[in-house]
N, C-alpha and C positions, 0 to 999 in steps of 0.2 A: 183696139186692144181690149181683151176681156180679162177681168180680174176674177179669180175664183174666190168663192165665199163658202164657208162651212160653219155650222153651229153645233154645239154640244152643251150638255149640262154636266157639271161636276158630279162625281159619284154620290156626294151627300145632298144633291139637288139644291145646293145653296146658290151656285153661280151659273149663269148662262154665258157662254163664251162664243163670240163671233170671230172667226178666223178669216182674215182678209189677205188675199194674195199669197196663199200658201205659207202663212206665218209672218208675212211682212208687217202686219198690224193685228192687234187684238182689241176687241171691245168687250169689256167685262161688266156684267150687270148682276147686282145682288137681287135675286128673285123675290126676296121678302120685302125689300125697301124700294126697289126700283133705281137705287143709286148706281151710277155707271162711270167707268173711266175707260179711256182709249190710249193705247200706246202703239208706237210704230218704230220701225227700223231697229236700232240697237237696243232701245228700251224694250221692244217686244221680245227680242232674243233673250234679254236678261230676265224678263218675266217668265218666259218659258223654262229657263234653267232654274230660277229660284223656286218655282212651283213644282219642279220635277214633272214637267209636261202636264201641269194643272192637277196633279194628284194631291198636292199639299195645299189644301184650302186655307190653312193657317197663314201661309204667305199672302194669299189673296186678301184675307182679313186685315193683315197689316197694311197693305196698299189702300184698302178701302178706308181704314181708320186714318191714315196719313192724309187722305184727301177730304177728310171731314165727314165721311159717311159712317153709318153704323156697321159694326161687324158682328 
């Protein structure tokens, strides 16, 4: 079984997003600090909705802050 992986950077160049399994999971890295978090399944779906397909980096800032990283 092959899992597809894609990567992109948010428009403000703040976050690097790795998409696993066509949105089954996301790995989000703050490009300034290197802090990272990973979500899968329903949590990944929720992240995609809350960030408006990763256009709203403010929502990503809140996730990073909640996990103890700098935003």
